[in-house]
C-alpha positions in Angstrom: -32.7 -17.3 -24.5 -31.3 -14.4 -22.3 -28.2 -15.2 -20.8 -28.0 -14.9 -17.1 -25.0 -12.5 -17.1 -25.6 -9.3 -18.9 -22.3 -7.4 -19.4 -23.6 -4.5 -19.8 -24.9 -4.4 -16.0 -21.6 -5.4 -14.6 -18.8 -3.0 -13.3 -15.8 -2.7 -14.8 -12.7 -4.1 -13.7 -9.6 -1.7 -12.7 -6.4 -3.4 -12.0 -4.8 -2.6 -8.1 -1.8 -0.3 -10.0 -2.8 2.6 -11.4 -1.3 2.5 -14.9 0.0 6.5 -14.8 2.3 5.0 -11.6 4.1 2.2 -14.0 7.2 5.1 -15.0 8.1 5.4 -11.2 7.6 2.0 -10.7 9.9 0.8 -13.6 12.8 3.0 -12.6 12.2 2.4 -8.7 11.9 -1.1 -8.7 15.0 -1.9 -11.9 17.1 1.0 -9.8 16.8 -1.0 -6.6 17.1 -4.5 -8.7 20.4 -3.1 -10.0 21.6 -2.1 -7.1 21.4 -5.3 -5.1 22.8 -6.7 -8.2 25.7 -4.5 -8.4 26.7 -5.2 -4.6 26.1 -8.9 -5.5 28.8 -9.0 -8.1 31.1 -6.9 -6.2 30.7 -9.3 -2.9 31.2 -12.1 -5.4 34.4 -10.3 -6.9 36.0 -9.5 -3.8 35.6 -12.4 -1.8 37.9 -15.9 -1.4 36.3 -18.6 -1.6 37.5 -18.5 2.6 35.4 -15.5 3.3 31.6 -16.2 1.4 29.1 -16.9 3.3 26.3 -18.3 0.9 23.1 -17.6 3.5 24.6 -13.5 2.4 24.9 -14.5 -1.0 21.5 -16.4 -1.5 19.7 -13.2 0.3 21.0 -10.6 -1.9 20.4 -12.6 -5.4 16.8 -12.9 -4.3 16.3 -9.1 -2.9 18.2 -8.5 -6.7 15.8 -10.8 -8.4 12.7 -9.7 -6.7 13.3 -6.2 -7.5 14.5 -6.9 -11.4 11.4 -9.2 -12.3 9.1 -6.7 -11.0 10.5 -3.7 -12.1 10.5 -5.8 -15.6 7.0 -6.6 -15.5 6.1 -3.0 -14.6 8.4 -2.3 -18.0 6.7 -4.6 -20.2 2.8 -2.9 -18.8 4.4 0.3 -19.3 5.1 -0.6 -23.0 1.5 -2.0 -23.5 -0.3 0.6 -21.9 1.4 3.7 -23.3 3.3 6.8 -22.7 0.8 8.5 -20.7 2.7 12.0 -20.6 2.1 12.0 -24.3 -2.0 11.3 -23.8 -1.5 8.9 -26.4 -1.3 4.9 -26.6 1.9 3.7 -28.4 2.0 2.4 -31.7 4.0 0.5 -33.8 3.9 2.2 -37.3 3.9 5.8 -35.6 1.2 7.2 -37.5 -2.3 6.2 -35.6 
């Protein structure tokens, strides 16, 4: 019996982000996330209980979490897809 879906006739799936852009996205998003994380830390250390604003704290923390989360995602994807400037995939043993 023949299958109704012939894999050889299907279009290849291409992700929405080019893997060659993973390093730039990783550095940019993690850098922004670290900036907002540092801003949050300085805000917490330098403010007292009378000058703190919960809305400002939540906004800065959410922005930092967003950028650090997506930066980490692209860091993991970058590691899975290899290192494009070497023209080879990353290998565990280093011999492949």
